[in-house]
C-alpha positions as CSV (number, residue, x, y, z in Angstrom):
1,M,-0.1,0.1,-0.1
2,A,1.5,3.4,-0.9
3,Q,2.6,5.7,1.6
4,H,0.3,8.3,2.5
5,Q,1.5,12.0,2.6
6,A,0.2,14.2,5.3
7,R,-2.1,16.9,4.0
8,K,-1.7,20.1,5.6
9,R,-5.1,21.2,4.8
10,F,-6.7,18.7,6.9
11,G,-4.1,19.4,9.8
12,Q,-2.7,15.8,9.7
13,H,-0.2,14.7,12.0
14,F,-0.2,11.0,12.4
15,L,0.4,9.3,15.8
16,V,3.4,6.7,15.6
17,D,4.6,6.4,19.2
18,D,3.4,3.2,20.7
19,G,3.8,4.2,24.1
20,V,1.5,7.1,23.7
21,I,-1.0,4.8,21.7
22,D,-1.1,2.2,24.5
23,A,-1.4,5.1,27.2
24,I,-4.5,6.6,25.3
25,V,-6.1,3.2,24.8
26,R,-5.7,2.3,28.7
27,A,-7.2,5.8,29.4
28,I,-10.3,5.1,27.1
29,S,-10.6,1.6,28.6
30,P,-13.0,0.5,26.0
31,E,-15.1,-2.7,26.4
32,D,-16.7,-5.1,23.9
33,G,-20.3,-4.0,23.2
34,E,-19.7,-0.3,23.7
35,T,-20.5,2.2,21.0
36,V,-17.1,4.0,20.2
37,V,-16.7,6.6,17.4
38,E,-13.4,7.7,16.5
39,I,-12.9,11.1,14.7
40,G,-9.9,11.3,12.5
41,P,-8.6,7.7,12.4
42,G,-5.8,8.7,10.0
43,L,-3.4,5.8,9.5
44,S,-5.3,3.8,12.2
45,A,-2.6,4.1,15.0
46,L,-5.8,4.1,17.5
47,T,-8.1,2.2,15.1
48,G,-6.2,-1.0,15.3
49,P,-5.8,-1.2,18.9
50,L,-9.4,0.1,19.7
51,L,-10.6,-3.0,17.6
52,Q,-8.6,-5.5,19.4
53,R,-11.0,-4.7,22.3
54,L,-14.2,-4.0,20.3
55,R,-16.4,-6.2,18.1
56,R,-17.4,-2.9,15.9
57,L,-16.1,0.6,15.7
58,S,-17.3,3.5,13.7
59,V,-14.9,6.2,12.5
60,V,-15.2,9.7,10.9
61,E,-12.6,10.6,8.3
62,I,-12.7,13.5,5.8
63,D,-9.8,12.2,3.7
64,R,-11.1,10.1,0.9
65,D,-7.9,8.4,0.3
66,L,-7.5,7.5,4.3
67,A,-11.2,6.4,4.2
68,A,-10.6,3.9,1.3
69,R,-7.3,2.5,3.0
70,L,-9.3,1.9,6.1
71,R,-12.3,0.1,4.2
72,E,-9.6,-2.0,2.4
73,R,-7.8,-2.8,5.7
74,Y,-10.8,-3.7,7.9
75,P,-14.1,-5.7,7.0
76,A,-17.3,-3.5,6.8
77,D,-18.9,-5.7,9.7
78,R,-16.3,-4.5,12.0
79,L,-15.3,-1.0,10.9
80,N,-18.1,1.4,10.0
81,V,-16.3,4.3,8.0
82,V,-18.2,7.5,7.6
83,E,-16.6,9.6,5.2
84,A,-17.4,13.1,6.0
85,D,-16.3,16.3,7.9
86,A,-16.8,15.9,11.5
87,L,-18.1,19.4,11.9
88,A,-20.9,18.2,9.7
89,V,-21.8,14.8,11.1
90,D,-24.9,14.0,12.9
91,F,-23.5,12.2,15.8
92,G,-26.9,11.1,16.8
93,Q,-26.8,8.4,14.1
94,F,-24.6,6.4,16.2
95,G,-27.1,5.8,18.9
96,S,-26.7,6.6,22.7
97,G,-24.0,5.8,25.3
98,L,-21.5,7.1,22.8
99,R,-17.7,7.1,23.8
100,I,-16.2,9.5,21.2
101,V,-12.3,9.6,20.8
102,G,-9.7,10.8,18.6
103,N,-6.4,12.7,17.8
104,L,-8.0,15.9,16.5
105,P,-6.8,18.4,14.2
106,Y,-6.0,21.6,15.7
107,N,-7.6,23.6,13.1
108,I,-11.1,22.4,13.9
109,S,-10.7,21.5,17.5
110,S,-12.5,24.5,19.1
111,P,-15.5,24.4,16.6
112,L,-15.8,20.8,17.0
113,M,-15.9,21.0,20.8
114,F,-18.9,23.3,20.4
115,R,-20.4,21.3,17.7
116,L,-20.3,18.1,20.0
117,M,-22.0,19.9,22.9
118,A,-25.3,19.5,20.8
119,F,-25.0,15.7,21.2
120,A,-24.0,15.6,24.8
121,E,-27.2,14.0,26.1
122,G,-26.3,10.8,24.0
123,V,-22.6,10.7,25.0
124,R,-21.0,8.6,27.9
125,D,-17.5,10.3,27.6
126,Q,-15.2,11.8,24.9
127,H,-11.3,11.4,25.1
128,F,-9.3,13.6,22.5
129,M,-5.7,14.7,22.0
130,L,-5.5,18.3,21.2
131,Q,-3.1,21.1,21.3
132,R,-2.1,21.5,25.1
133,E,-2.5,25.1,25.2
134,M,-6.0,24.6,24.2
135,I,-6.7,21.9,26.9
136,D,-5.1,24.2,29.3
137,R,-7.8,26.6,28.5
138,M,-10.6,24.0,28.5
139,V,-9.8,22.9,32.1
140,A,-8.6,26.2,33.4
141,R,-10.1,27.5,36.9
142,P,-11.5,30.8,37.7
143,G,-8.9,33.5,38.5
144,T,-6.1,32.2,36.2
145,A,-5.0,33.6,32.8
146,D,-6.1,30.5,30.8
147,Y,-9.7,30.9,32.1
148,G,-12.0,32.4,29.4
149,R,-15.0,31.6,27.1
150,L,-14.0,28.2,26.2
151,S,-13.5,27.3,29.8
152,V,-17.0,28.6,31.0
153,M,-18.9,27.2,28.1
154,L,-17.4,23.7,28.2
155,Q,-17.3,23.4,32.0
156,A,-21.1,24.3,32.0
157,R,-21.5,20.9,30.2
158,Y,-18.6,18.7,31.0
159,R,-16.4,17.6,33.9
160,M,-13.1,17.8,32.4
161,E,-9.7,16.3,33.5
162,K,-6.4,16.7,31.6
163,L,-4.6,13.5,31.5
164,F,-1.1,13.7,30.2
165,D,1.0,15.7,27.7
166,V,2.3,14.2,24.3
167,P,5.7,15.4,22.9
168,P,6.0,16.6,19.1
169,E,8.0,13.5,18.3
170,A,5.2,11.2,19.1
171,F,3.8,12.4,15.7
172,D,4.9,12.2,11.9
173,P,5.4,15.0,10.8
174,P,5.8,16.3,14.3
175,P,3.6,19.4,15.1
176,R,5.3,22.7,16.3
177,V,3.4,22.2,19.7
178,V,3.1,19.9,22.5
179,S,-0.3,18.1,22.7
180,S,-2.3,16.6,25.6
181,V,-4.9,14.4,26.2
182,V,-8.2,15.2,27.9
183,R,-10.9,13.3,29.3
184,M,-14.6,14.7,29.0
185,V,-17.7,13.3,30.8
186,P,-21.1,15.2,30.3
187,L,-22.6,16.5,33.4
188,P,-25.8,15.0,34.6
189,A,-29.2,16.1,34.1
190,D,-29.5,18.0,37.6
191,R,-26.6,20.1,36.7
192,P,-27.1,24.0,37.0
193,R,-28.4,25.0,33.8
194,P,-29.4,28.4,32.3
195,L,-32.7,29.6,31.1
196,S,-31.3,30.3,27.9
197,D,-28.3,28.5,26.3
198,A,-28.1,31.3,23.9
199,A,-27.9,33.9,26.5
200,L,-25.2,32.0,28.4
201,E,-23.2,32.1,25.4
202,Q,-23.9,35.8,24.6
203,V,-23.0,37.0,28.1
204,V,-19.7,34.8,28.3
205,A,-18.7,36.1,24.8
206,R,-19.3,39.8,25.7
207,A,-17.6,39.6,29.2
208,F,-14.4,38.1,27.8
209,S,-14.3,40.3,24.8
210,Q,-12.5,43.0,27.0
211,R,-11.2,40.8,29.8
212,R,-8.9,43.4,31.2
213,K,-12.1,45.7,31.9
214,M,-14.2,45.3,35.1
215,L,-17.2,43.3,34.2
216,R,-19.8,46.1,34.7
217,R,-18.0,48.0,32.1
218,S,-17.4,45.2,29.6
219,L,-21.2,44.3,29.7
220,G,-22.0,47.8,28.6
221,D,-25.7,48.7,28.9
222,W,-26.7,45.2,30.2
223,A,-25.2,46.1,33.6
224,A,-27.9,48.2,34.7
225,D,-30.5,45.4,34.5
226,V,-28.2,43.3,36.9
227,D,-28.9,43.2,40.7
228,W,-25.1,42.7,41.3
229,D,-25.4,42.3,45.0
230,A,-27.8,39.7,44.8
231,L,-25.4,37.8,42.5
232,E,-22.7,38.3,45.1
233,I,-20.3,39.9,42.3
234,L,-18.1,42.6,43.3
235,P,-18.1,46.1,41.6
236,T,-14.4,45.5,40.6
237,A,-14.8,41.9,39.4
238,R,-13.4,41.1,35.9
239,A,-14.8,38.2,34.0
240,E,-12.1,35.7,34.8
241,A,-13.1,36.0,38.4
242,L,-16.5,34.4,37.9
243,S,-17.4,30.8,38.4
244,V,-19.3,28.8,35.9
245,V,-22.7,29.0,38.3
246,Q,-22.0,32.8,38.6
247,F,-22.1,33.2,34.7
248,I,-25.3,31.0,34.6
249,R,-26.8,33.3,37.2
250,L,-26.0,36.5,35.5
251,A,-27.2,35.1,32.1
252,D,-30.5,34.2,34.0
253,A,-30.9,37.6,35.5
254,L,-30.5,39.2,31.8
255,T,-32.9,36.7,30.4
256,Q,-35.4,37.5,33.4
257,A,-35.1,41.3,32.5
258,G,-35.7,40.8,28.9
259,R,-32.4,41.5,27.7
260,L,-31.6,38.1,26.4
261,G,-33.4,35.0,25.8
262,P,-35.9,33.5,25.3
263,A,-36.0,31.0,28.1
264,L,-35.9,27.5,27.4
265,P,-39.0,24.9,28.3
266,H,-36.6,22.9,30.6
267,S,-35.6,25.7,33.0
268,A,-36.8,26.0,36.4
269,G,-34.1,28.3,37.4
270,L,-31.0,27.4,39.5
271,P,-30.8,25.9,43.1
272,S,-30.2,28.5,45.6
């Protein structure tokens, strides 16, 4: 089989380090009978080891040459190859209890994280390898420099854990950055939820658009509609000081004031 040349437009960096591959598979710990979906299987560095533990695996691959290689290498009753852009895939087609894994291209990682949030109800967990800088932002805590829009929006939906770093030399071709592996577990139905998901996204985006300003200034004319004392947010607070729950309560206050919304049917407000 001819050697595949990594394609820059797809952000391809193929994992080749057996030790790292083994560590990722052990972290996922797949069991036969589970529904596992791999995004970006590439040259099947993870696909092969996953199939050693699973009866059947689904993969999403945008590169038609790699998709053809996968179909040639593995029987269709064991490997379901979906040739498509992961940003356009309906992950609901795979059923519920999904375990989603992948060595993700850096150029689509952020939009893909937000895309997958729409399917979180049917997901058991996600294990991804991404640029370390991005994962540091995903898991960042309030009050730190890495804490921002990505942190708040993902932590409102997932419990996340950074597992370990992966050096550039574990890939071919090696990227110019260090990678990391993250575990993402959707939070349960009784998690704090905003009256409007859209309102939360708007508030967080505006709050961090000028993160050096005090929050009451960065929110502009919205600030007048908020009872800041009731929310226990200091007059001098900046966006990075607020917890996820505080952002949810802030978004709810603006929804109830008629600034943002509309409220979603599931909402019954947050526990006090």
